[in-house]
C-alpha positions in Angstrom: 15.4 -7.0 11.3 12.2 -6.0 9.7 11.9 -2.7 8.0 8.5 -1.1 8.7 6.7 1.5 6.7 4.4 3.9 8.6 1.1 2.2 8.1 2.5 -1.3 8.8 4.0 0.0 12.1 0.7 1.6 13.2 -1.2 -1.7 12.4 1.5 -3.7 14.2 1.1 -1.7 17.3 -2.7 -1.9 17.1 -2.5 -5.7 16.9 -0.3 -5.7 20.1 -3.0 -3.7 21.9 -5.7 -6.0 20.7 -3.8 -9.0 22.1 -3.6 -7.5 25.6 -7.1 -8.8 26.5 -5.9 -12.4 26.0 -2.7 -11.6 28.0 -4.9 -10.4 30.9 -7.0 -13.5 30.8 -4.0 -15.8 30.7 -2.2 -14.1 33.6 1.2 -13.1 34.7 4.2 -15.1 33.3 1.8 -17.2 31.2 2.8 -18.4 27.7 0.7 -15.7 26.2 2.2 -13.0 28.4 5.8 -14.0 27.6 5.1 -14.3 23.9 3.3 -10.9 23.8 6.1 -9.3 25.7 8.9 -10.7 23.5 7.0 -9.7 20.3 6.3 -6.2 21.7 9.9 -5.5 22.6 11.0 -6.8 19.2 8.6 -4.6 17.3 9.3 -1.5 19.4 13.0 -2.1 18.8 12.6 -2.4 15.1 10.4 0.7 14.8 11.8 3.0 17.4 15.1 1.5 18.5 16.4 0.2 21.8 17.1 3.8 23.1 13.5 4.9 22.5 11.4 5.7 25.5 8.8 3.1 24.4 11.3 0.2 24.4 13.1 1.3 27.5 9.8 1.8 29.5 8.3 -1.6 28.5 11.5 -3.5 29.1 11.6 -2.1 32.6 8.1 -3.3 33.6 8.3 -5.7 36.6 4.9 -7.2 35.9 4.6 -7.8 39.7 4.2 -5.9 42.9 7.4 -4.3 44.1 8.4 -2.8 47.5 7.1 -3.9 50.8 3.6 -3.8 52.4 1.9 -5.0 55.6 -0.1 -8.3 55.2 -2.9 -9.2 57.5 -4.3 -12.7 58.0 -2.9 -16.2 57.8 -2.9 -16.8 54.0 0.2 -14.8 53.2 1.0 -16.5 49.9 -2.5 -15.8 48.6 -2.3 -12.1 49.5 1.2 -11.8 47.9 -0.1 -13.4 44.7 -3.1 -11.1 44.7 -0.8 -8.1 45.0 1.2 -9.4 42.0 -1.9 -10.0 40.0 -3.2 -6.5 40.6 0.2 -5.0 39.7 0.2 -7.1 36.5 -3.2 -5.9 35.5 -2.2 -2.3 36.1 0.9 -2.7 34.0 -1.1 -4.1 31.1 -3.1 -0.9 31.2 0.1 1.1 31.3 1.5 -0.9 28.4 -1.7 -0.1 26.4 -1.2 3.6 27.1 2.4 3.3 26.0 1.6 1.7 22.7 -1.2 4.3 22.0 1.4 7.0 22.6 3.7 5.3 20.1 0.9 5.2 17.6 0.3 9.0 18.2 3.9 9.7 17.4 3.9 7.7 14.3 0.8 9.4 13.0 2.5 12.8 13.5 5.9 11.8 12.1 7.7 10.1 9.3 8.8 6.5 10.0 12.4 7.5 9.4 12.2 10.2 12.1 11.2 8.1 15.0 14.1 5.6 15.2 16.5 6.2 18.0 19.9 4.6 18.9 23.3 5.8 19.8 24.5 5.9 16.2 21.5 7.8 14.9 21.8 10.4 17.7 25.5 11.0 17.1 25.0 11.1 13.3 22.2 13.6 13.7 24.5 15.7 15.8 27.3 15.6 13.2 24.9 16.5 10.4 23.7 19.5 12.4 27.4 20.4 12.9 28.1 20.2 9.2 25.2 22.4 8.3 26.0 25.0 11.0 29.8 25.0 10.5 30.0 27.7 7.8 27.5 30.1 9.3 29.2 30.0 12.7 32.9 30.0 11.8 33.7 30.6 8.2 33.7 34.4 8.3 36.1 34.4 11.3 38.7 32.6 9.2 38.5 35.0 6.2 40.7 37.9 7.4 40.8 39.5 3.9 38.2 39.4 1.2 38.8 36.4 -1.0 39.4 36.9 -4.7 38.9 33.2 -5.7 36.3 30.6 -4.8 39.1 28.2 -3.9 40.1 30.4 -1.0 36.7 29.9 0.6 36.7 26.2 -0.2 40.1 25.8 1.5 38.9 27.5 4.7 35.8 25.4 4.8 37.9 22.3 4.4 40.0 23.5 7.3 36.9 23.6 9.4 35.9 20.1 8.4 39.4 18.8 9.3 39.5 20.7 12.6 36.2 19.1 13.6 37.2 15.5 12.5 34.3 15.3 10.0 34.7 12.7 7.2 34.1 14.0 3.7 34.8 13.5 0.1 36.2 16.4 -2.0 35.2 17.0 -5.6 33.3 13.7 -5.7 31.3 12.2 -7.3 31.2 13.3 -10.9 27.7 13.5 -12.1 26.7 13.6 -15.7 23.4 15.4 -16.3 22.1 16.9 -19.6 25.4 16.4 -21.4 27.3 18.3 -18.6 29.5 17.2 -15.8 28.7 18.4 -12.2 31.1 17.9 -9.3 30.2 19.0 -5.8 32.9 20.7 -3.8 32.3 18.4 -0.8 30.0 15.4 -0.2 29.0 13.4 2.8 27.8 10.0 1.6 26.2 8.7 4.8 24.0 11.7 5.0 23.4 11.9 1.2 24.5 15.5 1.4 26.4 17.6 -1.2 28.0 21.0 -0.3 28.6 23.6 -3.0 30.5 26.8 -2.2 30.1 29.9 -4.3 31.9 33.3 -4.2 29.5 36.1 -5.1 31.7 38.8 -6.6 29.2 40.3 -9.1 25.6 40.2 -10.2 23.5 37.8 -8.2 21.3 36.9 -11.2 24.0 34.7 -12.7 24.5 33.0 -9.3 20.8 32.2 -9.1 21.0 30.5 -12.5 24.0 28.5 -11.3 22.3 27.3 -8.2 19.2 26.2 -10.1 21.2 24.2 -12.5 23.2 22.6 -9.7 20.0 21.7 -7.7 18.5 19.8 -10.7 21.7 17.9 -11.3 22.7 17.1 -7.7 19.2 16.0 -6.8 19.7 13.0 -9.1 22.3 11.7 -6.7 21.9 13.4 -3.3 18.9 13.8 -1.0 20.1 17.1 0.6 22.1 20.1 -0.7 23.8 22.8 1.1 24.9 26.0 -0.8 27.4 28.2 1.1 27.6 31.6 -0.6 30.3 33.9 0.4 29.1 37.4 -0.5 31.3 40.4 -1.1 28.4 42.8 -0.9 26.4 42.0 -4.0 23.3 40.3 -2.5 21.1 43.1 -1.3 18.1 41.2 0.1 19.0 37.8 1.6 15.4 36.7 2.1 14.4 37.5 -1.5 17.5 35.7 -2.8 16.7 32.6 -0.8 13.0 32.6 -1.6 13.5 31.2 -5.1 15.0 28.1 -3.7 12.5 27.4 -1.0 10.4 25.4 -3.4 12.9 22.6 -3.4 12.9 20.1 -0.5 16.1 19.6 1.5 17.9 22.5 -0.1 19.6 24.9 2.3 21.2 28.2 1.2 23.5 30.0 3.6 24.8 33.5 2.8 28.0 34.5 4.6 28.6 38.3 4.4 32.2 39.5 4.4 
């Protein structure tokens, strides 16, 4: 299956639109029509996936008149064929509009964001669950204020296990600037590392830790999630997070005890 970049995908869809004039001239079920339809479905599947509205809509076109109607006169076959021809021409117009809408979405999105299938939908849901897990449920598990970071890590791991989420613990080991960095949890298929911190004292040293971790972990992972369990030392959450907003795909969650 071809891997498309954004510009190639847009140009590919434009080419399909340009070929519609020849399809209209050749007629319904002609060689050109069948070839164009097969290529269009293949390209839409490669770019957007079989579950996308574009693939599903085009694959369900009848290219003929459906339903019943009253026919007057003796030449019934001719009138039926004329009805099919008109429906075919109308659906080529609809196909053009569909492809133009697909181009609009590509221009407004990244190529990696437009592909849809059952796996991508379920994986996206799981990734959201991983990101939201600590904010929604971690505090409820901490009946007493933790004294060690490992206590928070263990409770987070309990949440992962309870939700049947696959993960790696304390893996991989990353060497950066003569120092070894090991994320608390990692999720390889999402290229996500999760680091858990217990804030028991001055937030300044914690900020320095996070900055070091970001630089090191970004050599291996696309996304980073920092879960900070705060015992009352972070006074302004927005100000604390602001210093990390310059980094792409870095999420900082602060859980107040």
